[in-house]
C-alpha positions as CSV (number, residue, x, y, z in Angstrom):
1,M,54.4,100.6,-34.3
2,L,51.4,99.4,-32.3
3,N,52.5,101.1,-29.1
4,H,49.8,103.8,-29.6
5,L,47.1,101.2,-29.4
6,V,48.3,99.8,-26.0
7,P,46.4,101.5,-23.2
8,G,48.7,103.3,-20.8
9,P,48.0,104.1,-17.1
10,R,44.8,106.0,-16.6
11,R,45.4,109.7,-15.8
12,E,43.0,112.3,-14.4
13,V,42.1,115.0,-16.9
14,A,43.2,118.3,-15.4
15,P,40.6,121.1,-15.4
16,P,41.4,124.5,-16.9
17,P,43.6,126.5,-14.5
18,A,41.8,128.5,-11.9
19,S,42.8,132.0,-10.9
20,A,45.2,132.0,-7.9
21,A,43.8,135.3,-6.6
22,P,41.3,135.2,-3.7
23,R,37.8,135.6,-4.9
24,P,35.8,138.4,-3.3
25,R,32.2,137.9,-2.3
26,L,29.9,138.0,-5.4
27,E,27.7,140.9,-4.1
28,A,26.2,141.2,-7.6
29,L,24.8,137.6,-7.0
30,D,22.9,138.8,-3.9
31,G,21.4,141.7,-6.0
32,L,20.3,139.2,-8.7
33,R,18.6,137.1,-6.1
34,L,16.6,140.2,-5.0
35,L,15.8,141.0,-8.6
36,A,14.5,137.5,-9.2
37,A,12.3,137.6,-6.1
38,L,10.9,141.1,-7.1
39,M,10.0,139.7,-10.5
40,V,7.9,137.0,-8.9
41,V,6.3,139.5,-6.5
42,F,5.5,141.8,-9.4
43,H,3.9,138.8,-11.3
44,H,1.8,137.8,-8.4
45,Y,0.5,141.3,-7.4
46,V,0.2,142.9,-10.9
47,G,0.0,140.0,-13.4
48,F,-1.8,137.3,-11.6
49,G,-3.6,138.5,-8.5
50,G,-4.8,135.1,-7.3
51,S,-7.6,133.0,-8.5
52,S,-8.9,133.6,-12.0
53,E,-12.3,133.9,-10.5
54,A,-12.8,137.7,-10.0
55,A,-14.7,137.2,-6.7
56,K,-11.7,135.5,-5.2
57,N,-9.0,137.7,-6.9
58,A,-7.0,139.9,-4.5
59,W,-8.3,142.9,-6.5
60,A,-11.9,141.6,-6.7
61,K,-11.6,142.1,-10.5
62,P,-9.2,140.9,-13.3
63,V,-5.7,142.4,-13.1
64,D,-5.8,143.5,-16.7
65,V,-8.7,145.8,-15.7
66,V,-6.8,147.1,-12.6
67,F,-3.5,147.5,-14.5
68,P,-4.3,147.7,-18.3
69,T,-0.7,148.2,-19.4
70,A,1.5,146.8,-16.6
71,S,-0.4,143.5,-16.3
72,W,0.9,142.5,-19.7
73,L,4.6,142.7,-18.6
74,A,3.8,141.3,-15.2
75,S,2.1,138.3,-16.9
76,Y,5.6,137.2,-17.9
77,T,7.8,138.0,-14.9
78,W,7.1,134.5,-13.5
79,T,10.3,133.8,-15.3
80,G,12.0,135.1,-12.1
81,V,11.5,131.5,-10.9
82,E,13.6,130.1,-13.7
83,F,16.1,132.8,-13.0
84,F,16.2,131.6,-9.4
85,F,16.9,128.0,-10.6
86,V,19.9,129.2,-12.6
87,I,21.2,131.1,-9.6
88,S,20.6,128.1,-7.5
89,G,22.8,125.9,-9.7
90,F,25.6,128.4,-9.5
91,V,25.3,128.9,-5.8
92,I,25.1,125.2,-4.8
93,C,28.1,124.3,-6.9
94,M,30.0,127.2,-5.4
95,S,29.0,126.6,-1.8
96,S,29.6,122.8,-1.9
97,W,33.2,123.0,-3.2
98,G,35.5,121.3,-0.6
99,R,32.6,120.4,1.7
100,S,31.7,117.0,3.0
101,L,28.3,115.4,2.5
102,G,27.5,116.2,6.2
103,D,28.4,119.8,5.8
104,F,26.4,120.0,2.6
105,F,23.3,118.5,4.3
106,T,23.7,120.8,7.3
107,S,24.0,123.9,5.2
108,R,20.9,123.1,3.2
109,V,18.7,122.3,6.3
110,V,19.9,125.5,8.0
111,R,19.3,127.6,5.0
112,L,15.8,126.3,4.1
113,Y,13.9,125.4,7.3
114,P,14.0,128.3,9.9
115,A,12.4,130.9,7.7
116,Y,10.2,128.3,6.1
117,W,8.7,127.2,9.4
118,F,7.9,130.8,10.3
119,A,6.3,131.4,6.8
120,V,4.1,128.3,7.1
121,L,2.8,129.4,10.5
122,A,2.5,133.1,9.6
123,T,0.7,132.4,6.4
124,T,-1.7,130.0,8.0
125,A,-2.5,132.5,10.7
126,V,-3.2,135.3,8.2
127,V,-5.5,133.3,5.9
128,T,-7.3,131.9,9.0
129,L,-8.0,135.3,10.5
130,W,-8.8,136.9,7.1
131,P,-10.0,134.2,4.7
132,V,-10.9,136.8,2.0
133,V,-8.9,135.4,-0.8
134,L,-7.9,131.9,0.3
135,H,-9.1,129.5,3.0
136,P,-6.6,127.8,5.4
137,L,-5.6,124.1,5.1
138,G,-6.6,121.6,7.8
139,M,-4.3,121.2,10.8
140,K,-2.9,117.8,9.6
141,D,-2.0,119.3,6.2
142,V,-0.3,122.4,7.9
143,L,1.7,120.1,10.1
144,L,2.8,118.0,7.1
145,N,3.8,121.3,5.4
146,L,6.3,121.9,8.1
147,T,8.4,119.0,6.8
148,M,8.6,120.6,3.3
149,L,7.7,117.2,1.9
150,Q,3.9,117.7,1.4
151,E,4.1,117.5,-2.4
152,S,5.4,114.0,-2.2
153,F,2.3,113.1,-0.3
154,R,0.0,114.9,-2.8
155,V,-1.0,117.4,0.0
156,G,-1.6,121.0,-0.8
157,S,0.9,123.7,0.2
158,V,0.1,126.5,2.7
159,D,1.4,128.9,0.1
160,A,1.5,128.1,-3.6
161,V,5.1,129.3,-4.0
162,Y,6.3,126.3,-2.0
163,W,6.3,124.1,-5.1
164,T,9.7,125.4,-6.0
165,L,11.2,124.1,-2.7
166,W,10.4,120.6,-3.6
167,V,12.1,121.1,-7.0
168,E,15.1,122.5,-5.1
169,I,15.2,119.6,-2.7
170,R,15.3,117.1,-5.6
171,F,18.2,119.1,-7.2
172,Y,20.1,118.9,-3.9
173,L,19.6,115.2,-3.7
174,L,21.0,114.8,-7.2
175,F,24.0,117.0,-6.6
176,A,24.6,115.3,-3.3
177,L,25.9,112.4,-5.3
178,V,28.7,114.6,-6.5
179,V,29.4,116.0,-3.0
180,W,29.5,112.4,-1.7
181,K,32.3,111.5,-4.1
182,G,34.0,115.0,-3.8
183,V,33.3,118.0,-5.9
184,T,35.8,118.3,-8.7
185,Y,35.8,119.9,-12.1
186,R,35.6,116.6,-13.9
187,R,32.8,115.2,-11.7
188,V,30.7,118.4,-12.1
189,V,31.1,118.3,-15.9
190,L,30.1,114.6,-15.9
191,F,27.1,115.4,-13.6
192,C,25.9,118.1,-16.1
193,A,26.4,115.8,-19.1
194,L,24.6,112.8,-17.5
195,W,21.7,114.9,-16.2
196,T,21.2,116.5,-19.6
197,I,21.3,113.1,-21.3
198,A,18.9,111.6,-18.7
199,S,16.5,114.6,-19.2
200,V,16.4,113.9,-22.9
201,L,15.8,110.2,-22.5
202,V,13.1,110.7,-19.9
203,T,11.3,113.2,-22.0
204,A,11.4,110.9,-25.0
205,G,10.4,107.8,-23.0
206,R,7.7,109.5,-20.9
207,A,8.4,107.4,-17.7
208,P,6.6,109.0,-14.8
209,F,8.8,107.9,-12.0
210,A,12.0,108.7,-13.8
211,D,10.5,112.1,-14.8
212,Y,9.9,112.8,-11.2
213,I,13.6,112.2,-10.3
214,V,15.2,113.7,-13.3
215,M,12.9,116.7,-13.6
216,P,13.5,117.5,-17.3
217,E,11.2,120.5,-17.1
218,Y,13.6,122.2,-14.6
219,S,17.0,120.5,-15.1
220,P,18.3,122.9,-17.8
221,Y,18.3,125.9,-15.5
222,F,20.2,124.1,-12.7
223,I,22.7,122.6,-15.2
224,A,23.3,125.9,-16.8
225,G,24.0,127.5,-13.4
226,V,26.4,124.8,-12.4
227,A,28.3,125.1,-15.7
228,M,28.4,128.9,-15.3
229,Y,30.1,128.5,-11.9
230,L,32.8,126.3,-13.5
231,M,33.3,129.2,-16.0
232,H,33.7,131.5,-13.1
233,R,36.0,129.3,-10.9
234,F,38.2,128.2,-13.8
235,R,37.6,129.7,-17.2
236,P,35.1,129.3,-20.1
237,T,35.8,126.4,-22.5
238,L,34.0,125.2,-25.6
239,L,32.6,122.3,-23.5
240,L,31.1,124.6,-20.8
241,W,29.7,126.9,-23.5
242,G,28.2,123.8,-25.1
243,I,26.5,122.8,-21.9
244,V,25.1,126.3,-21.3
245,G,23.9,126.5,-24.9
246,I,22.1,123.2,-24.9
247,S,20.5,124.0,-21.6
248,W,19.3,127.3,-23.0
249,L,17.8,125.5,-26.0
250,F,15.9,123.2,-23.7
251,S,14.9,126.1,-21.6
252,V,13.2,127.8,-24.6
253,R,11.0,124.7,-25.0
254,Q,10.1,124.5,-21.3
255,V,9.3,128.2,-21.0
256,S,7.1,128.0,-24.0
257,L,5.2,125.0,-22.6
258,Y,4.7,126.7,-19.2
259,N,3.6,130.0,-20.8
260,D,0.9,128.2,-22.8
261,N,-0.3,126.4,-19.6
262,L,-0.4,129.7,-17.7
263,A,-2.3,131.4,-20.5
264,G,-4.9,128.6,-20.4
265,S,-5.3,129.0,-16.6
266,L,-5.6,132.8,-16.8
267,G,-8.0,132.7,-19.7
268,R,-5.7,135.0,-21.8
269,T,-3.8,134.9,-25.0
270,M,-0.1,135.0,-24.2
271,D,2.7,135.0,-26.8
272,A,5.7,133.0,-25.5
273,K,8.2,135.3,-27.0
274,P,8.3,137.8,-24.1
275,A,8.8,134.9,-21.6
276,I,11.6,133.5,-23.7
277,A,13.2,136.9,-23.9
278,L,13.1,137.4,-20.2
279,M,14.5,133.9,-19.5
280,T,17.3,134.6,-22.1
281,L,18.1,137.9,-20.4
282,G,18.5,135.9,-17.1
283,Y,21.0,133.6,-18.8
284,L,22.9,136.5,-20.2
285,V,23.1,138.3,-16.9
286,M,24.4,135.2,-15.1
287,L,27.0,134.7,-17.9
288,L,28.2,138.3,-17.3
289,L,28.5,137.4,-13.6
290,A,30.3,134.2,-14.3
291,L,32.8,135.9,-16.7
292,G,33.6,138.6,-14.1
293,R,31.8,141.4,-15.9
294,L,29.7,142.4,-12.9
295,S,32.6,142.7,-10.4
296,W,32.0,146.4,-10.2
297,V,28.6,145.9,-8.6
298,R,29.4,146.3,-4.9
299,G,27.7,147.4,-1.7
300,K,27.1,145.9,1.7
301,W,23.3,146.5,1.2
302,L,23.4,143.9,-1.5
303,T,24.5,141.2,1.0
304,V,21.5,142.2,3.2
305,A,19.2,142.1,0.2
306,G,20.4,138.7,-0.7
307,A,19.8,137.4,2.8
308,T,16.2,138.7,2.9
309,T,15.3,137.3,-0.5
310,Y,14.3,133.8,0.7
311,P,11.9,135.1,3.5
312,L,10.5,137.6,1.0
313,Y,9.7,134.8,-1.5
314,L,8.1,132.6,1.2
315,L,5.9,135.4,2.7
316,H,4.8,137.5,-0.2
317,E,2.1,135.7,-2.1
318,H,-0.9,134.7,0.0
319,I,-0.2,137.2,2.8
320,G,0.2,139.9,0.1
321,W,-3.0,138.9,-1.7
322,T,-4.9,139.1,1.6
323,G,-3.5,142.5,2.4
324,I,-4.4,143.8,-1.1
325,R,-8.0,142.6,-0.8
326,L,-8.4,144.2,2.7
327,L,-6.8,147.6,1.7
328,R,-7.9,147.9,-1.9
329,H,-10.5,150.6,-1.0
330,H,-8.1,152.7,0.9
331,L,-5.2,153.1,-1.5
332,S,-4.8,153.5,-5.2
333,P,-3.7,150.3,-7.0
334,W,0.0,151.4,-7.6
335,A,0.2,152.9,-4.0
336,L,-1.1,149.6,-2.7
337,V,1.4,147.5,-4.7
338,T,4.2,149.7,-3.5
339,V,3.2,149.6,0.2
340,M,2.6,145.8,0.1
341,T,5.9,145.2,-1.6
342,L,7.9,147.4,0.8
343,G,6.0,145.8,3.7
344,M,6.9,142.4,2.6
345,V,10.6,143.3,2.2
346,L,10.6,144.8,5.7
347,A,8.9,141.7,7.1
348,A,11.5,139.5,5.3
349,W,14.3,141.5,6.9
350,L,12.8,141.2,10.3
351,V,12.4,137.5,9.9
352,H,16.0,137.1,8.7
353,R,17.5,139.3,11.4
354,F,15.5,138.2,14.5
355,L,14.4,134.7,13.7
356,E,16.4,133.1,10.8
357,R,19.9,134.1,12.0
358,P,19.6,133.0,15.7
359,L,17.5,129.9,14.9
360,S,19.9,128.9,12.1
361,A,22.9,129.1,14.5
362,L,21.2,126.8,17.0
363,L,20.1,124.4,14.3
364,K,23.6,124.3,12.9
365,R,25.2,123.5,16.2
366,G,22.6,120.8,16.9
367,L,23.1,119.1,13.5
368,R,26.9,119.3,13.7
369,R,26.8,117.6,17.1
370,A,24.4,115.0,15.8
371,L,26.6,114.2,12.8
372,E,29.8,114.1,15.0
373,S,28.0,111.6,17.3
374,A,26.9,109.5,14.4
375,R,30.5,109.4,13.1
376,H,31.8,108.6,16.5
377,H,29.5,105.7,17.0
378,S,29.5,104.4,13.4
379,G,32.2,101.9,14.2
380,A,30.9,100.9,17.7
381,P,29.8,97.3,18.1
382,A,26.1,96.6,18.7
383,G,25.2,97.1,22.3
384,G,28.5,98.9,23.0
């Protein structure tokens, strides 16, 4: 009669069954990366323009004067960054499945640093030669930027967009705990749940150090992306829908707060509803991807586009503003935005093709040899 109260042997809870069919490359995901990057480019060129002081603005006047209609929409396409974070959660969970911690570390270093090193040096060179919108940082600060850890030392970034990289790195460090134990359905769900709970508690407690680690202002996007990958790899369940839904609710709050802060810095009145709508649209598109509704989106060009997205994001802002300021008397505003955007896309492809790919291959081989050597000598006696 009491047998049901006696604990039996502990059993692993099985995840929902995954499809046995091989999964083709998600080319639509590459296209979404490019879309998110172009949203940010559009915001910086048409909705922001640089410093709020007209004399330092890339257009030498407020953007709502240059683009009376389009600047309104561009004021909200900063939500492409939030879209990036959701995509990142999806991609990191996907790419780390079945990998060791060493492989995970290698893949992140190889992906982040080669294009970033070039972007730091190229942006510094441009704003040094033509300090018409921004002035370059000092040499010590530029060198520290090469580590990608400048924000932890309260040092300014060579380009303002680099702030998102420090957010990404902290996400990688958190997810590395799952990779260290081995990525499984159960562990990933537990990771999402614990990170959500921690974000709520840190927000309520207002603990600065914990806030820095947990990142409650960004965690909902990554958590949603991770849960969406579980939907894609296995199948959607009520639990996963709940994780995504709660993350979206938290995202509404975070987008509203950021929108209000941005409105204050730009000196404009900005209703948060358009930003919330764009963020929600990003969630919906990623859900369509996760549920296999975008499998019809194919094309090799999308793979190339996805590969150039990261260099485009790194290069476009300060170099683009400088180019706009120098050429604004020679082209109409829309022609200049088009030329500058296409020029940045071309530059991003050149960086990917002729610098990022070969340097990444060299870096990957070097890191793998270093990790193999560390494993080989890990059991060696001191002095041996």
